[in-house]
N, C-alpha and C positions, 0 to 999 in steps of 0.2 A: 172810839173803840167800835161801838155797831156799826158806825157809818163806815169804817174799814174793813170790816168784816163783810157787811153787804156789798162793800165795792170789789173785795176780793171775789165772790159769789156771784156776781153782775161780769166781772171781766173774766171767768172760768167760762161765760157762756156768750161771748162776744160783746156784752154792753160794758157801760160806763156810768159813773155819776159825774157832774160837771156843776161847780159851783157858780151859779148862775140863776137870775129869774127869766122866767119865760111867759110869754103871753102869745094870744092867738087872735086872727081875724080871718074870715073868708078861706079857712081851712091853710093858712099860712101860719109858722111858728117864726116868735122873732125872740131873739137870746139877747139879753141883755146884761153884760160882762163887767164887774167894777167892784174894787176892793169893799170892805164894809165901811158902811157912814158916808160912801159916795152918792148914795139916792137911788139905790134900786128898787127899793119897797114904794118910796115916795113916787118911783117915777111909773111903775105901774099901776099904783092904785088911781091916779090922774086918768091914765089911758082906758082903765077900763071903765072909770066912772065917768069920763067925759069925750071920750071916744071911740067907743062901742068896742074894744078890745077883751078876749076870754081871758079867764086865768088860767095856767097851766101849773107854774112854781114862784115862789118868793125868794129861795134859797140855794134851791136844789134841784137839778134836773136829772132823768135818767136819759142818755143818749143810746141807740142803738143803729143798726146796720143801713145803711142806705140814707141816711139824714133823718132818721125818724127820732123823735123827741117824746119822752112818756112824763104824764106830770108826777110831781111828787109834793104835795102839798103839807109842807111843816106848817105850822103857827109861824104867823107873822109878828115881827117887833112893831110895835106902835107907840111912837114917841106923840109928845104933848104937841108939837109944830103938824103932826099930819091932822090932828083934830082941827087945828085952825085955819092951816093952809089949804087942807083939800076937803073943810065942811063935813067931816066925817061925824055921825050920829051914833054916840055908845050911850045906853042906859046910863043913868048917873051914878048908880052904884059903881059901875065898871071904871067910868070917867074919873072917878074920884082915888079909885084904886090904882090907876094908870098914874095919875099923878103924883100921889105919895108914893109910889115905886121911883119913880124918877128924881123926886126931891131927894130922899133918902140914898140913891145910887150918886148924886151926884156931891155927897158930904165924902170929907175923908174919911180913910181908913175903913168907916164902915161899908161905903160904897162899892169897896173890893166885892165884901160878900153877898151882894145883892143882885139877883141876876135882871136881864131884861124884862121888860113888861112884853108879852106873848098873848096873840088872840087867835082860835081856830079861824081860818081864813073865811069861813062862813060867816062869823060874825061883821067881818068889815067889808066882803064884797059882794055875799052872797053865795051861796051853794051851785047856785044855777049858772055862775059863770064859770062854773070848772069844765074844761077839756081834757081829755086823758091823754090822746095822741095827737100828733100833727108834724108835719114834715118842715124841716127848717127852710127858712127863706132870707132872715136878714140877722144878720149880729151886728150889735150894737156894743161899742166898747166906750164907756164913760169915765170921764177924767175932770180932776178940778182944774181950773185954768184958765185961759183968757178964753173970753167964747169964740168956738170953732167948729166946724161941722166939714169933715171930708172923708172920701173913700179910703180906707183902707188896704192895702196889697196883704196878698195871702201870707206872706212871710212876717210882717209886722202884726198882724191880727192872730199868729199862731203864736207866738211870741208872747203875747199879751195873756191868750188863753190859757196857756201853759202856766202861766205863773198863776193866774188869779182862781183857774179851772180847777186847781187841785187842792183849793184849801178846804181845812177842817176834817180831812180825813187822811189816811196814810196806811197803804197795805205793808206799810218798812216797819210798823209797828211792832215793838220788841215778842208780844205772844205770838202773831202771825209769823215772824221771821223763824222763831223757834218751832213751831207746827210744820213750817215748809223746810228746815233743816231737816227733822226726822221724817219727812214726807218728800221726798225730792221729785216727786210728780208735778209737783206745784212748784213751777218755776216763775217766781217772783218777778224777776228779772224780764223775763219775755212777756210778762204781762203787762208791766207798766209801761215795755215798748208797745205791744199793741194797745194800751190805752192811748199813747200818743198817735196809732194809727187812726183810732178811732176819732180823734181832735182832727185830725190833717184830713180826713174826710167830711168831716163836718164843715171846715172852714172851706174847702173846696166846692160845696155845695150852697153855699150862702153868699149873699151881697154882703159886703163887712164896710161899716162908718165907724169913723171917731166923733165922739160929740165931747168937746169941752165947755166948761160953763163953771165960773162961782157962786151961779143962782140953780141950785136944782131943776126949777120951774123950766129950765130951757130946755133941758134934755126930754120932756114929756114935748114939749112943742115942735122939737126939731124930728121927733119922731112920728109925732103926727103927720106933718108938713110931707116928710118922705114916703108917707102911706097914703096921702090922701090921689 
């Protein structure tokens, strides 16, 4: 609900939230779009640690006019495979807490009541890596499937961005709708259409690529190669 209210306020000022990870290098922002559990966090951590990128967002980014992106550093979901595959170092107490959390979350019934293990981004990649804003350069759409890398045309990229980019919040939640009904100066339908315009401008300003793989290690390799 809080994200939905924040998005409403942003849209009234010509900005929008977007469900995406975002990294930056050489004053160029790169969005990584994918459904949950595809590998966004894994990919950006590897690119930051091994390929000189900076951090802007792990899950949500703010999109402004002219393709400007603003950081929104929410806590990062950290899995045990992040430690193994990315050589992350956590204090012993935190590492144990993380392993216990994911163990119990994997149990039937009880796992549904346990939240994911999250850490502030500073503890994962360091606060010195944070960049506040940058203009979009590329958009990478990640998919699970046979290994492939190809350019995505604007129409295809927009369709996928609209589906995934609006996850985790909804300006049409009941309390907001009731408020808008009593205050008709708030045009929710108009704001929803304005959000699409913001996303369309974002796509128009970016080079778009689709990266498909069953091995999440490949996503970072492909992005690093394209960025070299």
